[in-house]
Residue, then its C-alpha position, 0 to 999 in steps of 0.5 A: x289659401x286661394x291665390x291669383x296673379x296680378x300686375x301693378x298698373x299704378x302706384x299711389x300713396x300707401x296703395x297699389x292698383x293691381x290688375x288681375x290677369x284673366x288667364x287663370x281658372x276660366x281660360x283652362x277650364x273645359x266647361x267654360x263654354x257652358x258656364x255662366x260664370x265665364x260668360x259673366x266674366x267676359x260680359x261688358x265693354x273693355x272699360x268695364x272689364x278693366x274696372x272689374x279687374x283692377x283692385x286698390x290694395x294697401x301697400x307701403x313698400x317699394x313697388x313699380x308699375x309692371x311688377x308682378x304680384x301674387x294675391x291671396x285670400x283665405x279659402x273660407x273667406x271666399x266661401x263665406x262671401x260667395x254664400x252670402x252673395x248667392x243666399x241673401x237674394x234667394x232668401x229675399x225671393x222666398x220670403x217675398x213668395x211666402x208673404x205674397x202667398x200668405x196675403x192671398x195674391x194671384x199666382x202671377x203676382x206671387x211670381x212678380x213679388x218673388x222676382x222683385x224681392x230677389x232684386x231687392x236682396x241683390x241690391x241690398x248685398x251689392x250695397x254692403x260696405x266691403x271697403x271697411x272690412x280688411x278681411x275681404x281684401x286680397x292680401x299681397x303675398x309676393x311682389x316681384x319685378x320682372x327679371x329680379x327675385x321676388x320679395x316675400x311679403x306674407x306667407x300662408x305657411x303658418x295657416x292650418x289646413 
């Protein structure tokens, strides 16, 4: 189970808006200066950063703004989603290159078709309806108010490793 810590920034009917803290993996990594993931995580203006780090999660229990939440997601789910996000655009790129080669296009046009196919794969995967798949949502494991004991919401102890 992969976990991350967040803070409740708003409550709604049967849902929490959770802001994920940025102080975890990227901040402590020694390779962050040369890492594309760290650069992309910091890319954009403040409003865009806040949108990227806010999650709406279903929750019907009592919660207050400022509560600390521990979120979790099964490691195999994270791996599958990462594989899809990377492999679908690459598959489209190579498929476009193969088709352009079979048609007999000039090498420059083959590269152009490959790039356009890559973008098409990216657009396709970005339109995937993740809101309808609860397995792709992080689960709230713990919820605690500052200065109070935490409430265990769910446990990964039954998960086989």
